[in-house]
N, C-alpha and C positions, 0 to 999 in steps of 0.2 A: 169230904169228897169234892165239895165245890172248890176248896182251896187248891187241891191237887190239879184240878182241870185248869184253874187260872194260871198256876205256875207252868203248866205244860204249854199253854198258849204263849205265854211270855217267852219261854225258851225257843219256841219255833220262830217267833218274830226276831229274836236276837240272832239266831243262826242265819236267818234269811238276810238280815242287815249286814252281817259280817261277810256273807257270800257275795252280796251285791257290791260291797266295798272292794273286795279283792277283784271282782270281775271288772269294775270300772277302772281300777288301777291298771289292770292287764290291758284293757282296751286302749287307754291313753298311751301306755308304753308302746303298743303296736303301732298306733297312729304316729307317735313321735319318731320311731325308728324308720317307718316308711317315708315320712315327710323329709327327714334329714337325708336319707339315702337318695330320694328323688331329686331334691334340690342340689345335692352335691354332684350327682351325675349330670344335671343340666348345666351346672357351672363349668364342669370339666369339658363338656361338649362345646361350650362357648369360649374355650381358651381362657377361662378365668380360674385356673387351678390355684392361683395365689389366694383365693378366698376359701376359708374353712367354715363348716356348718355345724352348729350345736343345737340340740333340742332341749327345751324346757317346758315339759308338758305339751300343750298344743302350739307353743311358740317356737319359731325358727330363728336362731341367732346367727348372723353373719359376722365373721371376724376375718382379719387379715389386712394387708396394706395394698390399696389400689394404686396402680401406677399413675392414674390421672383421675380427676373428678368424673370424667365421662365413664371411665372404667367402673368406678364405684356405682354410678347410676345404673349401668348395664347389669351389674350383679344383683342389685335390688329388684330391678325389673324382671330378671330371669327367675328369681325366687318367687316373685309375685305371680308368675304364670303357673307355678306348680302348686302353691298353697295360697290361701286367702292373704291378700296384701296386708291386712290388719294383723296377721300373725307374724310378720317378718320384723325382726328387731335388728337395727343397723348398729353394729359395734366396730365398723371398719374405719381405717384411717387412710389418708391419701399421701403419697410420697411427696417430699418437699420438691417443689418445682425448681429450686435452685440447683438441685443435683442432677437435673435432666440434661442430657448431652445437648450441646449447642447445635442449632440447625445449620445446614450448609447454605451460606449466602451465595446467591447467584442472580444475575440480571441478564435478560435478553433485550436487545435493542434492535429495532427494525427501522430503517430509513429509506424512504422512496419519494416519488414525486408527490404523493398525497400527504406527506408529513412524517412524523416520528412517533413510534410506539415504544414504550419502555415498560417492562413488566418483570417482577421478581421480588426477592426478599433481600433487604439491606439492613445493616445495623441501625438501631435507634439513634446512636450517636452521630450518624451521618448528618452533615449540614444540608438539610433538604432545600433551604432557600438558595444556597449557592449551586446545588445540583440542578434545581429547576431553572435557575437563571442561565446556567451554562447550556442546558439542552435547548431552551428557547432561543438562545443566541445562535446556536448551530442551525436550528430549524429555519431561521431567517423569515419569520412570519408565517410559516406553514403550521398546520395544526399539530399539537403535541398531545398524545394520549398517555397519561401517567397511571399505571396500575401497580405501582410499587407498594409493597407491604414492609413493615418493620418488625424486628424482634430485638429485645433488650438483652443482647449477649455481647461478649467482648469482640472487638474488631480483629479479624485475622491479621497476621503480621504484614502481608503484602497486598491487602485489600485496597488500600488507598492508591498505591502505585498502579495496580491493575485497572482501577476505575479511571484514573487520570489518563493512562495510555489509551484506554478504550474510547474515552470522549475525544481525545485528540484524533484517533483514527476515524471516529464518526464524523468529525468536522471535515476531514479530507475526502470522505467517500460518500458521494450523494446517493448511491444505491447500494445498500449494504445491510448485512446482518451481523451483529457483534454479540458474542456470548462471553460473559465475565464470570469467572470463578474466583475463589480466594487466592489462587496463585497462577491463574491461566486466563488468557484472552484468546478466543477463537474468532477469526474474522473471515467472512465470505463477502465478496463484493463483485460488482460488474463494472468494467471500464468501457469507455466508448471506442478505444482503439488500442493497438499494441503499444504505441508510444505512451498513452496515458497509463496503461497497465504497468509499464516499466517505471513510470514516474511515481505511481502509487507505491509500488514495492520498494523503491529507493527511499521514499519518505518514511514508510512504516518501519524500515530497518534501522532508522536512526534513533538513538537514545532509548532503546528498549530497557525498561527498569530491570535491575538485577533481582533475581528471585522470582520473576514473572515469566512463565513459559508462554509462548505464543504460537499460534497456528494461523497462517495467512493463505487464503486461496482466492486469487483474483482472476476472473475470466474476462476475456475480451473477444468480441465477435471477430471471426476471421475476415480479413479484407477481401474485397471482391476485385479480381484482376480481369481486365478486359483490354486487349485480347490476352487470353491465358497463354503465357509465353515462357519458353525456355530456349536459351541460345548457348551453344557449346562450340568452342574453337580450339583447334590444335595448330600451332605455328611454331616459329623459331623460339618464341618465349615460353613454350610449353602448353599444357592443356589447362583450360580454365572455363568457368561459366561467366557469361556476361549477365545472364538472368536465369532464374530457376524458380518455377512455380510448381507446387505439388498439391494434391488433394488429400493425401493421407500419409502417415508414416511408412506404410508398406510401399507406396509408390516412390517415396524418397529413398528407401533402401535399394530398390531396383535401379533407380537412376544413379545413385552414388556408386553402386557396384559396377555398373557399366562404365562410369567415368573413371573409376580406379583402374579398371582393365585397360582403359585408353590412355593412362598415364597421369591422371589427375591425382595430386597428392595433398591438396588443401582440405580444409574442413567444409562441410556442407553449408551453403548459404541459401538453400531453398526456402521459400516462403510458403507455408501452408495456407491456402486461400480458397475462396469460393469462386465459382465460374468455370470449373473444368468442363470441357466439351464432351468428354467421354470417360466411362469407367476404366477404359483401357489406356489412359494417359501414361501411366508409368511404363507399360510395355512399349508403347510407341516411342517415347523419349529414349528409352534404353536402346531400342533398335537403331534409332537415328544416331545416337552417340557412337555405337559400334561401327556404323557406316563411315563416319568421319575418320575413325581410327583405321579402318580397312583401306581407305584411299590414301592414307599416309599424311593427312592434314587437310585443313579447310574449316568450314563453319557450317553448322546445321542450325536452323531456326524452326521451332515448332510454335506457331501462333494459332491458337484454337485448333482447327483440323487441317491447317495448311503446313506442310513440311517442305522447307526449302534447303536443299543440299548444295553447297557451293564449294568447289574444289579450289586449288591454287594454280598458278601459272605453270607450276612444275608437275602437276598431277598427270599421270599417264592416262590417255584417252580410253584405252581398252579396259584398264582397271576401273576407271570411273564408271564406264557404262555397265560393267559387270556388277559392281557394288550397288549402283543405283537400281538396276533391275532386281537384284535380290531384295533390297529394301522396299521397293514398290510392291512386291508380291507378299512381303512379310508383314507390312503395316496392316493394322485392323481396317475394316472396310470404310469407316467414316473418314479416314485420313487421305488427303490428296498430296502427291509428291511433285515438286518442281525442282529441276536441277539446273545448275549453271557451272560451266567450266570456263573460266576466263582465260584469255590468251593475251600475250604481250602486245600492247598497241604501239604503233609507230609514234615516235616522239615528234612534237610540233615545236616550232621555233618559239612561240609565245608561252607555251605551257597551258595547262587547263585553267579555266576561270576559277577564282578563289574568293571566298568571303570568310572573314575571321571576326571573332568576338572574344575579347579578353576581359577578365575581371580581376582587379588587384585585391590584396588582403584588406585594403582600406575601403573597398566597395566601389572604386572607380571603374567604369565600364567603357570600353572603346569598341566601336564597330567600324571595320575597314573592309575594303574589297569591292566587288562588283554587284550592282543591282540592275534590274531590267529597265526601270523607268522612275520618274519622280514620285509617282503614286506609291510604288513599291518601297522607295526609299523612305517616304513619310510613314508608311505602315510599319516598317522595321524600326524606325525611331520611336514611334508611339508605343509599339509592343515592348521595346526595351525599357521605355520610361515607366510603363505599367509594372514591369517586373522588378526594376532596380531603383526607380525614382528618377524623374527627369533631370534633377540637378547632378546626378552621377553619370549621365550618359554623354559621351563625346562621339560625334559622327566623323568618319573619315572615308566615306564610301563615294563611288562614282558610277554614273549611269553608263552602261555598255549594252549595245545591241547584240542580238543573236546568242543569247544565253539559253540554256536548256529550258524546256517547257515547264518543268516542275521546280525551277530555281527558287521562286519566291517561297514555295512551301518548304524547301530545304533550308532557306535562310531563317525562317521563323522557327522551324524545328531546332536549328542550332542555337538560337537565342533562348528558347525554352530549356534546352539541355544545359546551357550555361547557368541558368537560374537554380539548378540543383547543386551547384558547387559554391563553396565559400570563396574560393578563388581558383582561377584556371583559365583555360582557353579552349575555344571550339573553332575548328577549321572545316569549311564546307567546300567540296569540289563536286563535279557532276556525278562521280561514281562512289564517293566515300565521304563520311563525316567522322572527324577525329575529335575526341573529347578527352582532355587531360586536366588534372587539377586535384584539389583537396576538398573534402567535405566532412561535415560532422554528422552525416546520416549514413549509417551502415548499409541502408537499402538503396542508396543513390544509384549505383550501377544498374540495378534491376529497373529502377524508375526510368532512367535515361534510355535503357534498351527498349522498354515497353513503349515509351512515347515516340521513339524513332520508328519503331515498327508500326505504331498506330498512324503516324503521319505519312510515312514513306513506303510502307508495305513490308512484308516479311523478307523480301529479297534485298532490302537496303543493306549496304555495307557500312560498318561502323567499327572504328578502333577506339576502345575505351581504356584509359589509364587513370582511373579515379582512385585516390588514396583516402581511406578513412582515417581521420585524425581525431583521436579521443578528446583532445583539448577543445575542439570545435563543436563537440556534441553538447547541446544545451543540458542534457541529462547526465551523461557520463562525466562531463567536465566539471560538475559541481564539486567544490572543495569539501573535504570532510570537516566535521566540527573542530577537530584539533587544528586543521589547516586554517580554519577561519580565525581561531584565537591567535595562531601564530602570525597571520596576516595583520591582525589588529596591532600586535606587538611591533610589527615592522613599520606601520605608518605612524605609530606613536613614539618611535624611538627618537629621543631628544626633543619631543614636543610635549606640551602640557595642556590639560583641560583646566582652565582657570575660572575662578569664582571671585566675585566681589568680597572684600574682607568681611568676615563674620556672617556671611549669608550664603544662600544656595542659588544666587543669580549668576548665570554663566556670562562671562565677558565676551565681547565681540571677537577677541583673539582666539577664543575656543571654537568658533564656528567652522573654520577650515578643517580642524582636526575631526570634529564631529561629522562633517560632510564625508571625509575619507572613511571613517568607521562605518557610516551608514551605507556607503557604496559597497563595502566588503560584506556587510550583513545582508544586503539584498540578494546576494548570491549564496546565502547560507540559510535556506528555509528550514524551519522546525528545529533550529539549534536551541538547546536548553542552556541558557547563559545567565550567569549571575553578575550583576553590576554592584560592586561593593565600594562604599565610601569609608575613608579613614581620616583621622585627624592626628594632631600631635597631642602631647600630654598636658598642655597648658589649659587652664579653665576647669570647670566642673565636669565630672565624668558623665553625668546625665545630659548636660548641655552638649558635650562633644558627641555623644551617641546620637542625639536628635539632629545635630547639624550634619553629621556624616550620612544619616538616612535621607535627609532632605536633599543633599547634594547627589546622592545616588538616584533618587527619584527625578531630579532635574535632568540628569543625563538620559534616563529612560524616556522621559517625556520629549526630550530633544530628538531622540532617535525615532519616536513615534511620529513626530511632526515631519520627519524626513521620509515617511512612508515605509519604515522598517516594521515588519510584523513582529511585535513584541509580546505576543500571547504566551510564549514559552520562556520569557525573561523573568528574572527575579531581581529586585533591588533591595539591598540591605545596608544598614549602617553599623559599623563595628567600633565607631568612636576611636579611642586611643589604643585599642587592642592591636596586637601583632605589629609592633613597630619594626621597621626595616632599617632604621638608623638611630643614632643617639639623640634623644630628646634634649640633652643638655647643651646642644649647639644649634645655632641658627640653621646651618646647612642640614643637620639631621632632622630638625623639625619640619623643614621644607620638604624633605624626602618623605616623611611620614604622612604629610597631607597629600593624599592621592586618591585616585579612582582606579579600581582593579577590575579587570574583565576575566572571567573564568568559566569553565564548563561545570555544570552540575551533574554529578554522577551518583545515582542511588546505589548504596551498598547493601549488604545483607541486613543490617540494622536500618529499618526505614527512617529512623529518627536521626541518622548520621548522614551527612553530605560530604563528599570529597570534592575539593576544588582543585582545578588545574589552572594556575594563574600564569599570565604572561610575565616575562622577565623584564619588560619595559613598561611599567605602570605609569600612566600620566598623573602628574601631581597637581596640587592646588596652586593658587597664585603666589608669586613671590612676595607680594606686599600684604599677604594675609597672615603674617606672623602672630598677630594678636587677635585673630578672628574669634577665638573661643574664650578670651579673657574678659569680655565685657560683662 
């Protein structure tokens, strides 16, 4: 009996143990499923679907390939927020960084009065020392803030060309922002004047590397014109502007439409400038131009708010009065109209008093005609000396009494007008100033008109025949890089750059040739030029190469001493390569010993350079036949 009870109790305990075991396993399975599901959902919500979750009892195992080490850490942290961090097992891998796509290299450069700031990402292979030295050189002592970072990836094909062009632009533009990409340079800059803006744009257009796109936007403050002037004339020579100022493109359109209706067929020469006296300027000028056409010819001058309408000696009086009345009533309120209808004057035996000033193409200036007294004569001479240089002025004037009251002012105004011409003549009479000649400034007619109005008033009569000559323009007249190389070929035709035998020392006979080359290059800013040295085939190849390089360097230094900007020049030595004659003869060896000047042009492969050489290369010295045989 007692044994049966004992076995019963043992059975109950065994059943209970088995039940507990199954219950514990079921609980662990439930906890495992819930943990795995919760962690997986949290990873998906965190954009980490690349990670997979496995359960092993109460442990959570993370598997998969993380894109970065940071991504792997994020996944572990996310799992640790759902379950106890001690239960998280990391079986993840990290993607090989070498397979990650290269970043986009880019640099932003800012330059202003306070210094230069440069920020961005550049290749690790960049020569930082050379880059830092170049930026500091451009800064000219101003502070440089360098926030550049590096990344160890391959250098894009056009990166070096883009950076070189950007640094050259930075050197030219004192107030600028330059953005550099792998194949693009974007430039924004501010110029001090329209002339400087044109100069910057011309310089930046030279030698743009192939394969590098560029975007250039240079702004210049609009000039201030005072008095704000437009003058329009219709005569036997046709309809024309002597000066034209506008405050907006809309005003220019109105004025040019009125001028076209009056018979003007040329292109607009209007200057957009500050200083307009009224927002109705365009309407007022258009009405005034129409009035000149309606009276059949004459001149109208609008200086600030003063409108002066002048007819011709042939203008009908009734028609003139009618048109003047219509114009006076149509003009906006702020404008005041003055009219003048000249009539033929009786001829006098002596003719009107005259003063003339002429300027030759060589710069010689002669003053002739009448002046009121000795003081006025000295004043005219000193004024001309200040404008043209005392050594260039010759006086041929005489003192005459009873000249008009404003004669001295008219004489000085004529001298100042002549200063706007490269060569020409000015004639002053009591009722008219005539200015004829050539200029290298396309705005010279407007400048002369404005100064005559400023000195003599808006009713002043002036005849202007000023011709713009591109060759006299200091900007437009600059030769192209190809013309520079051709000019060097012209001055070296039949002449040689000579060296002492076996050395890179220039002889005294070479100095005139180098002087002529330097004079050409001083008018060729920013030209990318290569100076190459060559030898004959006598002597060792390495020695020839070294000698040719030293000779090219000597020519480069000689040009630097002559104040030629050589920052964009390259000197190389090719030794006995590329012979142009037979090295088996003395004449051929002499021809092969030479210095060559050529343009450097970057092609699609940045490691390849194309040279455009002159056909008249200067040669080495006649007596240097054994220069490389020592």
